[in-house]
C-alpha positions as CSV (number, residue, x, y, z in Angstrom):
1,M,-63.8,192.3,-35.5
2,E,-61.4,192.7,-32.7
3,V,-57.8,193.8,-33.4
4,H,-55.2,193.7,-30.6
5,N,-52.0,195.6,-30.0
6,V,-53.1,198.5,-32.1
7,S,-53.5,201.7,-30.1
8,A,-55.0,203.8,-32.9
9,P,-55.9,203.4,-36.5
10,F,-53.1,204.1,-39.1
11,N,-53.1,207.6,-40.6
12,F,-53.2,206.1,-44.0
13,S,-55.5,206.0,-47.0
14,L,-55.2,204.2,-50.3
15,P,-55.1,206.3,-53.5
16,P,-58.6,207.3,-54.7
17,G,-60.3,204.5,-56.6
18,F,-57.5,202.1,-55.9
19,G,-58.1,198.7,-57.4
20,K,-60.8,200.0,-59.8
21,R,-58.7,202.4,-62.0
22,P,-58.0,201.6,-65.7
23,T,-54.3,201.0,-64.8
24,D,-55.3,198.5,-62.1
25,L,-57.4,196.6,-64.6
26,A,-54.6,196.7,-67.2
27,L,-52.1,195.4,-64.6
28,S,-54.4,192.4,-63.7
29,V,-54.9,191.5,-67.4
30,L,-51.2,191.7,-68.1
31,L,-50.3,189.6,-65.1
32,V,-52.7,186.9,-66.2
33,C,-51.3,187.0,-69.8
34,M,-47.7,186.8,-68.5
35,L,-48.5,183.8,-66.4
36,L,-50.3,182.1,-69.3
37,C,-47.3,182.7,-71.6
38,I,-44.9,181.3,-69.0
39,M,-47.0,178.2,-68.3
40,L,-47.5,177.4,-72.0
41,A,-43.7,177.7,-72.6
42,L,-43.0,175.5,-69.6
43,G,-45.5,172.9,-70.6
44,C,-43.5,172.4,-73.8
45,T,-40.6,171.2,-71.6
46,M,-42.7,168.5,-69.8
47,E,-43.7,164.9,-70.5
48,F,-46.7,162.9,-69.3
49,S,-44.6,159.9,-68.6
50,K,-42.3,161.8,-66.2
51,I,-45.2,163.5,-64.5
52,K,-46.7,160.1,-63.9
53,A,-43.4,158.8,-62.5
54,H,-43.4,161.6,-59.9
55,L,-47.0,160.8,-58.9
56,W,-46.3,157.0,-58.6
57,K,-43.1,157.6,-56.6
58,P,-44.0,160.8,-54.7
59,K,-40.8,161.1,-52.6
60,G,-40.0,164.5,-54.1
61,L,-43.6,165.7,-54.0
62,A,-43.9,164.7,-50.3
63,T,-40.7,166.5,-49.4
64,A,-41.9,169.6,-51.1
65,M,-45.3,169.5,-49.3
66,V,-43.6,169.2,-46.0
67,A,-41.3,172.1,-46.8
68,Q,-44.2,174.2,-48.1
69,Y,-46.7,173.7,-45.4
70,G,-44.3,172.8,-42.5
71,I,-41.3,175.1,-42.8
72,M,-42.9,178.3,-44.2
73,P,-45.8,178.8,-41.8
74,F,-43.6,177.9,-38.8
75,S,-40.9,180.3,-40.0
76,A,-43.5,183.1,-40.4
77,F,-44.8,182.6,-37.0
78,M,-41.4,182.5,-35.3
79,L,-40.2,185.6,-37.2
80,G,-43.2,187.5,-35.9
81,K,-42.2,186.5,-32.3
82,V,-38.4,187.2,-32.8
83,F,-39.0,190.7,-34.2
84,R,-41.8,191.4,-31.7
85,L,-44.2,192.5,-34.4
86,N,-47.6,193.8,-33.5
87,N,-50.6,191.6,-34.3
88,I,-51.5,193.0,-37.7
89,E,-47.9,192.9,-38.9
90,A,-47.5,189.3,-37.6
91,L,-50.8,188.3,-39.2
92,A,-49.7,189.7,-42.6
93,I,-46.5,187.8,-42.5
94,L,-48.3,184.6,-41.3
95,I,-50.7,184.7,-44.2
96,C,-47.8,184.9,-46.7
97,G,-46.2,181.9,-45.0
98,C,-49.4,179.8,-45.2
99,S,-49.9,180.5,-48.9
100,P,-49.1,177.9,-51.5
101,G,-46.3,178.0,-54.0
102,G,-46.4,180.8,-56.5
103,N,-46.3,180.4,-60.3
104,L,-43.0,182.2,-60.6
105,S,-41.3,179.2,-58.9
106,N,-41.8,177.3,-62.2
107,A,-39.9,179.9,-64.2
108,F,-37.1,180.1,-61.6
109,S,-36.9,176.3,-61.5
110,L,-36.3,176.3,-65.2
111,A,-33.6,179.0,-64.8
112,V,-31.6,176.8,-62.3
113,K,-32.1,173.7,-64.5
114,G,-34.5,172.0,-62.1
115,D,-36.9,169.2,-62.8
116,M,-39.8,171.0,-64.6
117,N,-42.1,168.0,-64.3
118,L,-41.7,167.9,-60.6
119,S,-42.0,171.7,-60.4
120,I,-45.4,171.8,-62.1
121,V,-46.7,168.8,-60.1
122,M,-45.6,170.6,-56.9
123,T,-47.2,173.9,-57.8
124,T,-50.5,172.1,-58.8
125,C,-50.6,170.0,-55.6
126,S,-49.6,172.8,-53.2
127,T,-52.3,175.0,-54.7
128,F,-54.9,172.3,-54.6
129,C,-54.0,171.4,-51.0
130,A,-54.3,175.1,-50.1
131,L,-58.1,174.6,-50.2
132,G,-57.8,172.7,-46.9
133,M,-54.3,173.6,-45.6
134,M,-54.7,177.4,-45.6
135,P,-57.7,177.5,-43.3
136,L,-56.2,174.8,-41.1
137,L,-52.8,176.6,-40.7
138,L,-54.4,180.0,-40.2
139,F,-56.6,178.6,-37.5
140,I,-53.6,177.0,-35.7
141,Y,-51.1,179.8,-36.0
142,S,-53.3,182.8,-35.7
143,K,-54.5,182.1,-32.2
144,G,-53.4,184.9,-30.0
145,I,-52.8,187.1,-33.1
146,H,-56.3,187.6,-34.5
147,Y,-59.6,186.7,-32.9
148,G,-61.7,186.8,-36.1
149,D,-62.7,183.9,-38.3
150,L,-60.0,183.7,-40.9
151,K,-61.0,180.4,-42.3
152,D,-64.0,182.2,-44.0
153,K,-61.6,184.7,-45.6
154,V,-59.6,182.1,-47.6
155,P,-60.1,183.0,-51.3
156,Y,-61.3,179.7,-52.7
157,K,-62.2,181.3,-56.0
158,G,-58.7,182.8,-56.3
159,I,-57.1,179.3,-55.6
160,M,-59.2,177.7,-58.3
161,V,-58.2,180.4,-60.8
162,S,-54.6,179.8,-59.9
163,L,-55.0,176.1,-60.6
164,A,-56.6,176.9,-64.0
165,I,-53.7,179.2,-64.9
166,V,-51.3,176.4,-64.1
167,L,-53.1,173.4,-65.6
168,I,-54.7,174.7,-68.8
169,P,-51.6,176.2,-70.5
170,C,-49.3,173.5,-69.2
171,T,-51.5,170.8,-70.6
172,T,-51.7,172.6,-73.9
173,G,-47.9,172.8,-74.0
174,I,-47.5,169.1,-73.3
175,I,-50.0,168.1,-76.0
176,L,-48.2,170.5,-78.4
177,K,-44.9,168.8,-77.7
178,S,-46.3,165.3,-78.2
179,K,-48.4,166.1,-81.3
180,W,-46.6,168.9,-83.1
181,P,-43.0,169.0,-81.8
182,Q,-41.8,171.1,-84.7
183,Y,-43.6,174.1,-83.3
184,V,-42.2,173.8,-79.8
185,P,-39.0,176.0,-80.4
186,Y,-41.2,178.8,-81.8
187,V,-43.6,178.6,-78.8
188,K,-40.7,178.7,-76.3
189,K,-39.0,181.6,-78.1
190,G,-42.3,183.5,-78.4
191,G,-43.1,182.8,-74.8
192,M,-39.7,184.2,-73.6
193,I,-40.1,187.4,-75.7
194,S,-43.7,187.9,-74.7
195,T,-42.8,187.4,-71.0
196,F,-40.0,189.9,-71.2
197,L,-42.1,192.6,-72.9
198,I,-45.1,192.0,-70.5
199,S,-42.7,192.1,-67.5
200,V,-41.5,195.6,-68.5
201,A,-45.1,196.8,-68.9
202,V,-46.1,195.2,-65.5
203,T,-43.2,196.9,-63.8
204,V,-44.1,200.3,-65.2
205,L,-47.8,200.0,-64.3
206,S,-46.9,198.7,-60.8
207,V,-44.8,201.8,-60.1
208,L,-47.6,204.1,-61.5
209,N,-50.3,202.3,-59.4
210,V,-48.5,202.1,-56.1
211,G,-46.1,205.1,-56.3
212,K,-44.6,206.1,-53.0
213,S,-47.1,204.2,-50.9
214,I,-44.9,201.1,-50.6
215,M,-42.4,203.3,-48.7
216,F,-44.8,203.2,-45.7
217,V,-44.0,199.5,-45.1
218,M,-40.2,199.8,-45.5
219,T,-39.6,199.8,-41.7
220,P,-36.5,197.9,-40.4
221,H,-38.3,195.0,-38.9
222,L,-40.6,194.5,-41.9
223,L,-37.7,194.7,-44.3
224,A,-35.8,192.1,-42.2
225,T,-38.7,189.8,-42.1
226,S,-39.4,190.1,-45.8
227,A,-35.8,189.4,-46.6
228,L,-35.5,186.4,-44.2
229,M,-38.7,184.6,-45.2
230,P,-37.8,183.7,-48.8
231,L,-34.2,183.0,-47.8
232,I,-35.4,180.5,-45.2
233,G,-37.6,178.9,-47.8
234,F,-34.8,178.5,-50.4
235,L,-32.2,177.2,-47.9
236,F,-34.4,174.8,-45.9
237,G,-36.2,173.5,-49.0
238,Y,-32.8,172.5,-50.3
239,I,-31.6,171.1,-47.0
240,L,-34.7,169.1,-46.4
241,S,-34.6,167.6,-49.9
242,A,-30.9,166.7,-49.4
243,L,-31.9,164.9,-46.1
244,F,-34.5,162.9,-48.1
245,C,-31.7,162.0,-50.6
246,L,-33.2,163.7,-53.7
247,N,-30.9,164.3,-56.6
248,T,-29.4,167.8,-57.1
249,Q,-31.9,168.7,-59.9
250,C,-34.9,167.9,-57.6
251,R,-33.2,169.7,-54.7
252,R,-33.0,173.0,-56.7
253,T,-36.6,172.5,-57.7
254,V,-37.9,172.0,-54.1
255,S,-35.8,175.0,-53.0
256,M,-37.5,177.3,-55.6
257,E,-40.9,175.9,-54.9
258,T,-40.5,176.5,-51.1
259,G,-39.1,180.0,-51.3
260,F,-41.8,181.4,-53.7
261,Q,-45.2,182.0,-52.2
262,N,-48.4,183.0,-53.9
263,V,-48.5,186.6,-52.7
264,Q,-51.7,187.4,-54.7
265,L,-53.6,185.1,-52.4
266,C,-52.0,186.8,-49.4
267,S,-53.0,190.2,-50.7
268,T,-56.6,189.0,-51.3
269,I,-57.0,187.7,-47.7
270,L,-55.7,191.0,-46.3
271,N,-58.0,193.0,-48.5
272,V,-61.2,191.1,-47.5
273,T,-60.2,190.8,-43.8
274,F,-59.3,194.4,-42.9
275,K,-60.4,197.8,-43.9
276,P,-57.6,200.1,-45.2
277,E,-57.8,202.3,-42.2
278,V,-57.2,199.3,-39.9
279,I,-54.5,197.5,-41.8
280,G,-52.9,200.7,-43.0
281,P,-49.8,200.5,-45.2
282,L,-49.5,196.8,-44.5
283,F,-51.9,196.5,-47.4
284,F,-48.7,196.7,-49.5
285,F,-46.7,194.2,-47.5
286,P,-47.2,191.4,-50.1
287,L,-45.7,193.6,-52.7
288,L,-42.6,194.2,-50.5
289,Y,-42.4,190.4,-49.9
290,F,-42.7,189.8,-53.6
291,I,-39.8,192.1,-54.4
292,F,-37.5,190.3,-52.0
293,Q,-38.6,186.9,-53.5
294,L,-37.6,188.1,-56.9
295,G,-34.3,189.6,-55.7
296,E,-33.2,186.6,-53.8
297,G,-34.4,184.3,-56.6
298,F,-32.2,186.1,-59.1
299,L,-29.3,186.0,-56.7
300,F,-29.6,182.2,-56.5
301,I,-29.7,182.0,-60.3
302,I,-26.6,184.0,-60.6
303,T,-24.8,181.9,-58.0
304,F,-25.8,178.7,-59.7
305,R,-24.7,179.9,-63.1
306,C,-21.3,181.0,-61.8
307,Y,-20.9,177.6,-60.1
308,E,-21.7,175.9,-63.4
309,K,-19.0,177.8,-65.1
310,I,-16.4,177.1,-62.4
311,R,-17.2,173.4,-62.1
312,P,-16.3,172.2,-65.7
313,S,-12.8,173.7,-65.4
314,K,-12.2,171.5,-62.4
315,D,-13.4,168.5,-64.3
316,K,-11.2,169.2,-67.2
317,T,-8.2,169.6,-64.9
318,K,-8.9,166.2,-63.4
319,A,-9.2,164.7,-66.9
320,I,-5.7,165.8,-67.8
321,Y,-4.2,163.6,-65.1
322,T,-6.4,160.6,-65.8
323,V,-4.7,157.7,-67.6
324,A,-6.7,155.0,-69.2
325,P,-4.7,151.7,-69.1
326,T,-5.9,150.4,-72.5
327,E,-4.0,148.3,-75.0
328,E,-3.8,151.3,-77.4
329,A,-2.3,153.6,-74.8
330,I,0.7,151.4,-74.1
331,P,2.2,151.2,-77.6
332,R,1.7,155.0,-78.0
333,A,3.5,155.6,-74.7
334,M,6.4,153.4,-75.9
335,E,6.7,155.4,-79.1
336,N,7.0,158.6,-77.1
337,G,9.6,157.1,-74.8
338,I,7.5,157.3,-71.7
339,H,6.7,153.7,-71.0
340,K,9.5,151.7,-69.2
341,E,9.5,148.1,-68.6
342,Y,10.4,146.8,-65.2
343,H,12.8,143.9,-65.0
344,P,13.2,142.4,-61.6
345,Q,16.8,141.5,-60.6
346,A,17.6,137.9,-60.0
């Protein structure tokens, strides 16, 4: 395997037994449990009829697919050129850009009151299309960056697992809502509590597992790239959906789906493609990218919530000055001495 623009191997080694320690196994199990809880709770907010409507009129879905597999890979490629990254750095960013939408996009779509039926359909379709789109995009954009055969490195097994994690619990939630709706509030509440508790445990284990190793990838150009990539996805996903005349709810959904990438698949490709001594600290780049995705996603949620609180006050102000010319309003105005009749002069 030939790697260019690298004068010498990185002076870097992973922690002993990395990936096979009990804490690594516990982290993987907790992540799967957290995703299952999130998807089950989100499935309880969906309806088969609305999912069918998005599939029969796939305007929103088509917009999202163009954003996911058009904007993000091109943005990753251009950021590598703009910041003059070496080949391995540019390849790590490109792999993230070519990955399908991540599962967290569904939770964040719910937080910004997006269309959950569209969100789940988008995640499912982008993950399924990744079976063909990832090798195609990596083949197109990696020319001149990497001269190995990346199409054989696409983790098809991981993509199928991602599909199962989305489809099985979501389908269970939809059936639960249609057959036993009285249990839905308990499932939603239990899912939220479980997700919060597991998130705390995942954060603690992640810090213990990675430790200070992530500091190696916190160079200025990688920090800038990691910050700009999700931001481009969020903004251009919204702009593209606005150009296609989607409603505001669908625009927020497409924005979240475009900005969040499946970094687990990116990490898997980097792991099977390069040895640690070749890729060096860039092994942890997907984690850095994931942190920026979360941070910017929460920032958009806060902005949206603040906007929602400001907007009703404007509507109420407008309502005060709105007069309805009904038959009941005229006698009431005459009683208050407000209504005056106009008599034209002869």
